[in-house]
C-alpha positions as a printed Julia matrix, in Angstrom:
159×3 Matrix{Float64}:
  1.83  -47.62  33.57
  1.9   -44.6   31.09
  5.03  -42.87  30.59
  5.39  -38.81  30.22
  6.15  -37.84  26.55
  9.41  -36.55  27.59
 10.34  -39.99  29.21
  9.86  -42.16  26.23
 13.07  -43.79  24.74
 14.05  -44.39  21.26
 12.96  -47.75  21.56
  9.62  -46.89  22.68
  9.11  -44.3   20.0
 10.04  -47.25  17.68
  7.67  -49.47  19.23
  5.05  -46.61  19.04
  5.54  -46.66  15.3
  5.52  -50.63  14.68
  2.23  -50.78  16.74
  0.65  -48.0   14.44
  1.43  -50.08  11.32
  3.97  -48.03   9.63
  6.76  -50.77  10.19
  5.71  -53.31   7.44
  3.94  -50.48   4.99
  6.85  -50.78   2.36
  4.52  -49.06  -0.21
  5.07  -45.29  -1.09
  1.61  -43.49  -0.74
  2.58  -40.45  -2.39
  3.41  -39.63  -6.11
  5.67  -36.84  -7.37
  2.61  -34.8   -8.72
  1.44  -34.56  -4.98
  4.74  -33.57  -3.72
  4.85  -30.87  -6.57
  1.44  -29.73  -5.49
  2.27  -29.41  -2.13
  5.63  -27.32  -2.39
  6.2   -24.14  -3.86
  8.62  -23.74  -6.97
 12.67  -23.91  -5.79
 12.32  -20.33  -6.53
  9.91  -19.62  -4.43
 10.93  -21.35  -1.54
 14.5   -19.46  -1.66
 12.46  -16.44  -1.54
 10.77  -17.33   1.46
 13.61  -18.98   3.3
 16.14  -15.81   2.42
 12.96  -13.45   2.88
 13.48  -11.65  -0.49
 10.96   -9.24  -1.09
  9.62   -8.87  -4.99
  8.05   -5.5   -4.03
 11.29   -3.77  -4.6
 11.79   -0.14  -4.15
 11.01    1.79  -7.57
 13.6     4.2   -8.32
 11.3     7.01  -8.96
  9.54    6.99  -5.41
 10.0     9.61  -3.01
 11.29    9.28   0.55
  9.76   12.11   2.79
  9.28   12.85   6.52
  5.78   14.49   7.39
  5.9    16.21  10.87
  3.5    17.98  12.63
  2.77   20.28  15.65
 -1.12   20.49  15.86
 -3.02   21.86  19.05
 -6.37   20.22  18.12
 -6.68   16.8   19.34
 -9.41   15.78  16.46
 -7.41   17.33  13.8
 -4.35   15.52  14.98
 -5.65   12.47  15.17
 -7.45   12.87  11.41
 -4.39   13.89  10.15
 -2.47   10.69  11.67
 -5.03    8.04  10.41
 -4.71   10.2    6.98
 -1.25    9.48   6.55
 -1.36    5.73   7.75
 -3.93    5.11   5.29
 -2.16    6.87   2.61
  1.06    4.19   3.09
  2.95    6.58   5.84
  4.88    4.64   8.82
  4.35    5.9   12.07
  8.17    6.94  13.62
  7.2     8.92  16.61
  3.74   10.6   17.52
  4.03   13.35  15.15
  6.39   12.32  12.41
  6.02    9.81  10.17
  8.23    8.7    7.24
  6.88    7.91   3.43
  8.39    6.07   0.35
  5.74    6.86  -2.22
  5.32    7.68  -5.69
  5.61   11.73  -6.67
  1.8    11.78  -7.26
  1.21   10.45  -3.77
  3.64   13.09  -2.29
  2.01   15.69  -4.46
 -1.71   14.76  -3.03
 -0.42   14.62   0.51
  1.1    17.81   0.55
 -1.95   19.36  -1.16
 -4.34   17.68   1.58
 -2.59   18.83   4.34
 -2.53   22.54   2.97
 -5.85   22.32   2.78
 -6.3    21.02   6.39
 -4.05   23.71   7.44
 -5.73   26.56   5.95
 -9.2    25.17   6.95
 -9.37   26.88   9.99
 -7.35   29.87  12.03
 -4.46   28.05  14.08
 -0.86   28.13  14.92
 -0.36   24.54  13.63
  2.87   23.8   11.71
  3.03   20.94   9.27
  6.21   20.09   7.73
  7.06   17.82   4.6
 10.97   17.27   4.04
 11.85   15.38   0.9
 15.32   13.33   1.97
 17.73   11.13  -0.14
 18.13    7.62   0.34
 21.46    8.2    1.23
 20.62   10.56   3.96
 18.3     8.24   5.5
 20.38    5.23   5.71
 23.18    7.66   7.26
 20.66    8.52   9.78
 21.64    7.55  13.28
 18.95    6.34  15.73
 19.15    6.71  19.76
 16.59    4.78  21.2
 14.03    2.46  19.83
 15.16    1.08  16.45
 13.53    2.04  13.22
 13.49   -0.86  10.51
 14.35    1.68   7.41
 14.85   -1.3    5.22
 11.15   -2.43   5.69
 10.02    1.12   4.81
 12.37    1.34   1.81
 11.51   -1.92   0.75
 15.15   -2.96   0.42
 16.23   -5.94   2.4
 19.94   -6.89   1.87
 21.02  -10.29   1.88
 24.11  -11.84   2.14
 25.39  -15.07   0.57
 28.27  -17.36   1.7
Protein backbone atom coordinates (compact mmCIF):
# COMPACT_ATOMS: atom_id res chain seq x y z
CA UNK A 1 0.00 0.00 0.00
CA UNK A 2 1.50 3.32 -1.04
CA UNK A 3 0.82 6.48 0.86
CA UNK A 4 0.31 9.87 -0.64
CA UNK A 5 3.15 12.34 -0.18
CA UNK A 6 1.20 14.53 2.25
CA UNK A 7 0.30 11.47 4.38
CA UNK A 8 3.93 10.63 5.19
CA UNK A 9 4.89 10.87 8.83
CA UNK A 10 8.26 12.01 10.08
CA UNK A 11 9.22 8.39 10.71
CA UNK A 12 8.30 7.48 7.12
CA UNK A 13 10.50 10.26 5.79
CA UNK A 14 13.43 9.16 7.99
CA UNK A 15 12.91 5.56 6.82
CA UNK A 16 13.07 6.66 3.17
CA UNK A 17 16.26 8.61 3.85
CA UNK A 18 17.79 5.54 5.46
CA UNK A 19 16.74 3.39 2.51
CA UNK A 20 18.37 5.89 0.15
CA UNK A 21 21.74 5.17 1.76
CA UNK A 22 22.27 8.54 3.36
CA UNK A 23 22.08 7.34 6.97
CA UNK A 24 25.46 5.60 7.21
CA UNK A 25 27.36 8.02 4.98
CA UNK A 26 29.34 10.27 7.33
CA UNK A 27 31.79 11.45 4.69
CA UNK A 28 31.32 15.02 3.50
CA UNK A 29 31.40 15.07 -0.25
CA UNK A 30 31.59 18.84 -0.67
CA UNK A 31 34.69 20.90 -0.25
CA UNK A 32 34.80 24.57 0.76
CA UNK A 33 35.87 25.39 -2.82
CA UNK A 34 32.68 23.80 -4.14
CA UNK A 35 30.54 25.86 -1.79
CA UNK A 36 32.32 29.08 -2.76
CA UNK A 37 31.81 28.38 -6.45
CA UNK A 38 28.11 27.71 -5.86
CA UNK A 39 27.50 30.88 -3.85
CA UNK A 40 27.87 34.52 -4.73
CA UNK A 41 30.01 36.66 -2.47
CA UNK A 42 28.41 37.80 0.77
CA UNK A 43 27.89 41.41 -0.42
CA UNK A 44 26.30 40.12 -3.64
CA UNK A 45 23.95 37.83 -1.69
CA UNK A 46 22.93 40.70 0.60
CA UNK A 47 22.25 42.91 -2.44
CA UNK A 48 20.07 40.20 -3.98
CA UNK A 49 18.17 39.52 -0.76
CA UNK A 50 17.50 43.21 -0.11
CA UNK A 51 16.89 43.94 -3.79
CA UNK A 52 19.44 46.74 -3.77
CA UNK A 53 20.05 48.03 -7.25
CA UNK A 54 23.62 48.96 -8.14
CA UNK A 55 22.31 50.93 -11.09
CA UNK A 56 21.60 54.07 -9.05
CA UNK A 57 20.19 57.20 -10.59
CA UNK A 58 22.79 59.68 -11.82
CA UNK A 59 22.40 63.18 -10.45
CA UNK A 60 22.69 64.59 -13.98
CA UNK A 61 19.73 62.58 -15.32
CA UNK A 62 16.54 64.44 -16.13
CA UNK A 63 13.05 63.41 -15.14
CA UNK A 64 10.41 64.39 -17.65
CA UNK A 65 6.95 63.55 -18.89
CA UNK A 66 6.12 63.16 -22.56
CA UNK A 67 2.43 63.58 -23.30
CA UNK A 68 0.76 63.68 -26.66
CA UNK A 69 -2.53 64.03 -28.43
CA UNK A 70 -1.98 62.60 -31.91
CA UNK A 71 -4.93 61.95 -34.19
CA UNK A 72 -3.32 59.53 -36.68
CA UNK A 73 -3.06 55.95 -35.42
CA UNK A 74 0.09 55.14 -37.39
CA UNK A 75 1.96 58.24 -36.15
CA UNK A 76 0.72 57.70 -32.58
CA UNK A 77 1.90 54.07 -32.57
CA UNK A 78 5.28 55.02 -34.04
CA UNK A 79 5.79 57.73 -31.39
CA UNK A 80 4.86 55.29 -28.59
CA UNK A 81 7.27 52.63 -29.88
CA UNK A 82 10.00 55.25 -30.27
CA UNK A 83 9.59 56.49 -26.69
CA UNK A 84 9.68 52.97 -25.26
CA UNK A 85 12.78 52.19 -27.34
CA UNK A 86 14.46 55.35 -25.99
CA UNK A 87 13.88 54.23 -22.38
CA UNK A 88 10.64 56.00 -21.47
CA UNK A 89 8.10 54.21 -19.26
CA UNK A 90 4.48 54.19 -20.34
CA UNK A 91 2.30 55.60 -17.58
CA UNK A 92 -0.93 55.85 -19.55
CA UNK A 93 -1.75 55.36 -23.23
CA UNK A 94 -0.42 58.78 -24.20
CA UNK A 95 1.75 59.68 -21.19
CA UNK A 96 5.33 58.55 -20.68
CA UNK A 97 7.76 59.20 -17.85
CA UNK A 98 11.51 59.13 -18.36
CA UNK A 99 14.63 59.46 -16.24
CA UNK A 100 17.37 59.89 -18.82
CA UNK A 101 20.56 61.87 -19.43
CA UNK A 102 20.13 65.41 -20.85
CA UNK A 103 21.47 64.25 -24.24
CA UNK A 104 18.62 61.73 -24.52
CA UNK A 105 16.12 64.39 -23.46
CA UNK A 106 17.39 66.72 -26.21
CA UNK A 107 17.37 63.90 -28.80
CA UNK A 108 13.77 62.94 -27.95
CA UNK A 109 12.73 66.59 -28.04
CA UNK A 110 14.31 67.18 -31.47
CA UNK A 111 13.01 63.91 -32.95
CA UNK A 112 9.46 64.60 -31.79
CA UNK A 113 9.68 68.15 -33.18
CA UNK A 114 10.63 66.65 -36.56
CA UNK A 115 7.66 64.27 -36.41
CA UNK A 116 5.35 67.18 -35.59
CA UNK A 117 6.70 69.26 -38.47
CA UNK A 118 6.58 66.40 -40.99
CA UNK A 119 2.87 66.74 -41.85
CA UNK A 120 -0.08 69.09 -41.46
CA UNK A 121 -1.87 68.33 -38.24
CA UNK A 122 -3.49 69.69 -35.14
CA UNK A 123 -1.55 67.30 -32.89
CA UNK A 124 0.24 68.37 -29.74
CA UNK A 125 3.22 66.86 -27.96
CA UNK A 126 4.22 68.09 -24.51
CA UNK A 127 7.61 67.42 -22.96
CA UNK A 128 7.56 68.52 -19.34
CA UNK A 129 10.70 68.39 -17.17
CA UNK A 130 9.91 67.62 -13.54
CA UNK A 131 11.94 67.67 -10.34
CA UNK A 132 12.40 64.60 -8.17
CA UNK A 133 10.64 66.38 -5.30
CA UNK A 134 7.54 67.03 -7.40
CA UNK A 135 7.58 63.48 -8.70
CA UNK A 136 7.86 62.01 -5.19
CA UNK A 137 5.03 64.22 -3.96
CA UNK A 138 2.81 63.24 -6.88
CA UNK A 139 -0.49 61.70 -5.76
CA UNK A 140 -1.71 58.75 -7.77
CA UNK A 141 -5.37 57.84 -7.84
CA UNK A 142 -6.13 54.49 -9.42
CA UNK A 143 -3.52 52.06 -10.69
CA UNK A 144 -0.23 52.63 -8.88
CA UNK A 145 2.95 53.63 -10.72
CA UNK A 146 6.25 52.39 -9.34
CA UNK A 147 8.10 55.71 -9.45
CA UNK A 148 11.03 54.23 -7.49
CA UNK A 149 11.55 51.71 -10.26
CA UNK A 150 11.64 54.44 -12.89
CA UNK A 151 14.03 56.55 -10.82
CA UNK A 152 16.15 53.47 -9.95
CA UNK A 153 15.78 54.50 -6.32
CA UNK A 154 14.85 51.72 -3.93
CA UNK A 155 14.98 52.57 -0.25
CA UNK A 156 15.81 49.83 2.22
CA UNK A 157 15.04 50.04 5.92
CA UNK A 158 17.40 48.21 8.24
CA UNK A 159 16.36 47.14 11.75
